[in-house]
N, C-alpha and C positions, 0 to 999 in steps of 0.2 A: 638506108644508110644511119647506119648511127656514129658518132662521134664520142671520144672519150674525150675531157680534159681536166687536166687538173696542176698542181705547182708542177708536176715534173714529168705532164704525160699527156702526149697530145695526137692527134690521129687527124693526118691529113685529108681536108678536102678536094674535091674533084675543082678545078680551077672553073670560076664564074659560078659557083654556088649561090645561089640567094636563099631566102626566104625558111633557112629551118626556124624551128621553136627550143627553146632551153630550158632543159630540166634543173634547177640547183637543189643538191642535196649532200648534205656533209657526208665525206668529203669528197661527192663527187660530182663533175658538171657534165651533163648526158647531153646531148647533140641528136634528137630527132626530127626528119624529112616528117613536116603537120600531114595527120592522115597515113602516114607509112606504121603500122602498129603502133604507134604511142598506146603508152601502158597509160592509165588509173592515175588519177596523181596519188602519189605515194603522200605519205605523213613528210612533215615538216618542208616541202617545196615550195619553188617561186617559181612561175611561169614568165620567163621573159617574153613578150611578145614584139621589140627592138629586132630588124633582122641582122643575124651572126657575119660577122665580115672574120673570116680565118687569116691568119699570115698568112704569107705564098708560099711557107716552109714550113711541116711541122714535123717532128718527130717522137718518134713511141720508145718510150724508156719502157719495155714490161716486167724489168727486173725492181723498176719503183713502184710498179703499177700492181698491189695488193689485191686491190678492189674491183679489176677492169670489169666492165661489161662486157658479154658476150654480144656482136651484133647479129647472129644467128640462136635462136632461144629454140629449144629442141624439147620431146615431151623424155622427163625425168624419172626414173624410179624411187621410189623409196620406199626401204626396207628398215620399219622401230619396232622397236625391242621393247616389250613391257614386261619387266619384271617384279618390278612390286605390289603388292597385297596392301595398301593402302592408298585408298581411291583418295581424289583430290575433286570436288565436285566442280564443274564446269562453271564458266562465267558468262556465258552465252544464253539467253533465251530460247528454248527449245519444249517439242511437245511432252506434253505429259505424259502419253505414253506413246509407245512401249516404254517403260522404265528400261534402262540396259546395264548393264555393269561394265561394259567395254569404255568407252566415252570416261568416264572420270579414272581410271586405272592409265588411260593412255595419256591425258592430261597431266598427272604425277611424273608419268615418264616422259616428257616433252620436256619438265620443268624443272628436273633432276638434268638432264641430259645438256639442255638447252641454256640453262641458266649458267653452269660451270663456265670458269673463262682459262682456257678457252673451251667454245663449246663441244660437248662429247661428241663429235659424228665424224665419218670417214666417207668422201663423196671419191668414187672410183667414176675419172673422168672419161675411160677406156671404154667404160658398162652406162655410164651416164646414170651411175646408180646414186643415192643418196645413204645412207644406214646412221639409223640416229636410236641406241648412242653409239660410239666408236666401236668396233668391236674387240679390239684389246681391254673393255670392263666387263667381257660375257663372262661367265664361270663355261667353261667346254670342257664335256664330259670327255675320255679317253676312253676309244672304240674299245667292245668287250672289257670296259674296267669296271660297268655298272649292272652286272649279273643280278647282283641280288634284290634289282628295282626294277620291277614292274613300270613300263615308258608308254604312255598312252596319251594320245596324238587324236583331237577332233581338229577337222578343217572344214572352214564353210566356204563355198564359191561365191562368189560375190557379184563379180563383172568376169562374163565368158559365155561363148556362145556351145553350143550341146559338141561342137565337134572335137575346143578344147576342153572338154572339162579332165579329161587324163591325163596330158600335158598341164592344168592346171595344179592339178594335183600334186603331179610328180613333183614339179615346178617348188610346190610348199614345202615336200618331204627333203628335195635338195639342201632350199635353204637352213633347213632344221639339223641336215650336219652337217653341213658346210658350217655354219655358225656357231652349235650350238654342241659339236658334235654325235649327235644322236642319228648316227646310219641305220636303227634299227630297233624297231619300235612292235610291243607284244600285241596292240591294239589299235586301230586306225580309225575310227569313224567319222564321215565325210557327209555334209549337206550341199545341195545344189539349190541354185537360184529356184525362189518360186515356181518362175515360168517355164521349170521343167517340167514335160510331162510323165507319165510311163514308160512312153517308149523310149527318150532322155535317158532314165533311168537304168533302165535294162539294158541299152549297148553298151551304156558308161560300166554298166555294175561290170559287163561281160569284160572290159578291158583290164578290168584292177588287177586280173591273174599275171597278166604281164611284171608287172610293180612287185618287187625285189625285198626281202629282209622285211615285210609286214605280217606277221602270225595269225593274225583275223582281221577281217573288215566288217563294219557296221555301218550304220545310219545315223542320221539328224534328220528330225519330224520329219517323218513321212508316215503317212495311213497305210492300213490296211489292202486296201487293194496293190498296192503296187508294192508291197513288201511282202503279200503272195506268191509276186509274179518274180520277185528277185531270189523267195527262195527257192523256188524252180531250177534255179541255176548255180543259187550258193548261198543258203541258209546263211543273213547276217547273225553273225554273233549278238550281235545288242543292235538297238536303236532307241532313241535317246530323244524324249519329247522336253517343249519347252515350258516346265509347267511347275509349280512350285513342290517340293520335297512331303509337303504334307494333302496335296489335292489327290482325291482317288479318280482311279483312268477307269473306264468304261469295263465293266464283265466282260464284254463278250471281246473286246479291247487281247486284254489281259490273259484271257482263256486262249486265244489262238496264239499268242505270242510263245505261251507255254508251253501249248502242242507243238510248234517248231520246235522250240528249245533255243528261240529268240529272248536275251535277257530285257529290259525295260528300264530305263535310265529317267531319272528328269534331270534336269538342267539346271534346275533352281528359281525357273520362270523369267530370267535376265539374261538372258541369249539372242534365241531364234533366230530365223534365217537369214537376215540383217543384223548382224552384234553390231557393226560400225557403219549406220550409213555414211553415204558421202559426203552430206550437209555436215554430219556431225565433225568427221575429220577435217572438213575445210576450215568448218569455224575454230576447231581445236589450234589450228596450223595457222590460222588468221592473224592469234597474238604473237604468234611469232614469226611474222610473214618475214621482215629485214633480216633475222637472223638463217633463215631459210634462202635467202636470196644474195646472202654473201656466199652461205657455204656451196650453193648451187649455181656457180652464175650462169650455167645454159640452163635452167632452168625457168619457165615462164609463172611465175607467180604473182603477174599482177591481179589475175582473178582474187588473190589471197587477202590485198588490199580490205577487200569490205565484204564484212562477215552475212552468211545467207540467213535473212529473215525470219521472224517467225508469226506466221498471223493466223488465226482462229485455229489454234493450238495446232498447227501443221506447218513445216518450214514453207516458204515462198516456192513453188515449182518451177513458177517463171525466172527465178534468179539460176544462172549457171553457176555447177561448183567448179570449183580451181585443181579436185583433185578424184580420182576415181580408184575405188577400190575393188582389187584385184580378188584377196582374199584375206581371211583372218584363221591362225591356226593358234590351238591351244596346245599345251604338255605340262606334262605330270609327271614326277619320276615320284612314284610309291614303294619304297622298302617292302619285299614281298612278306620279311619275316616279323616287323616292329610294327606294321601300318604307319612309319612315319614319311610325309611328303621332303627327298631332298631340294629337287629344284621344281617351280613351277610359273610359266606365264605365258604371254600371247608373239605371237610375231603376226604383225598387217603388211602385205603389201599392196602398195597403191603406186598411180601414177600420177604427177603434175602433169594438168594438162595445162 
């Protein structure tokens, strides 16, 4: 049971109810039964050990309670867009390796959106989805209006089972179409989680034929044996490896790729198969926990009150993250004639758990 109490907002308690604990946090007073899903102590809170005696009759005024907490928390989906190419260094301790490009870009995007007054975000209550920033701030391309531009998309699947790889990629492309207007792509490269084996890749690769509006499919970070099996089904357009642009690849690998007609791309060495670990996203959101909790009142954000620590140059494996990353997508619009980038960014899909 949860009770909200403010100067104009009351929730009725069952007659004779005793022993709740009061959390006081500006501008809300929340009463939770001890031991019934009480979150960790938020900042600026005072716990009152005295029993709370409710008035005999309480009234709730929804129109006057903009900060009303939900008594039932749900899993909320988070869709985060990062269009800035100016990274902002993160403010938490993280492992020295791998060095990742995306966390600082997400840090910049969160500050740009959530430091604004009011914060730039949209919470869809019917779908339990929080979009940051508000979609009204996006540059949305008209369908068919960018034929002079080549659209390249890269999707790294993070949290999915082999049976859901196909649907995860389809979902990522749908978000790109709905929010950015990019319903068709010239090239789409896909990476699966580290646990995916060759059989998983083969099944997934076959299923991609059902996804329309993609001219060329490619892969991310797979080695020669798996690449050979995929080539027997349909030759990948390209395979991108997580190496720096100047790193020399093994001659056997490049010879094999050239013989099959597979382009070999270098990511620059700061992406990899886990470009935004859950611990990184947790710590990025932890800085904005009060804002996220207000924007998505049905989300369970209590886990975000504490950061995931870094010990012995690794994130604390025993700590539970308050968010899981489903996929990370990058998109680039490049002029076919002038070699100029018109639009570039990242989209992250996650769940507040």
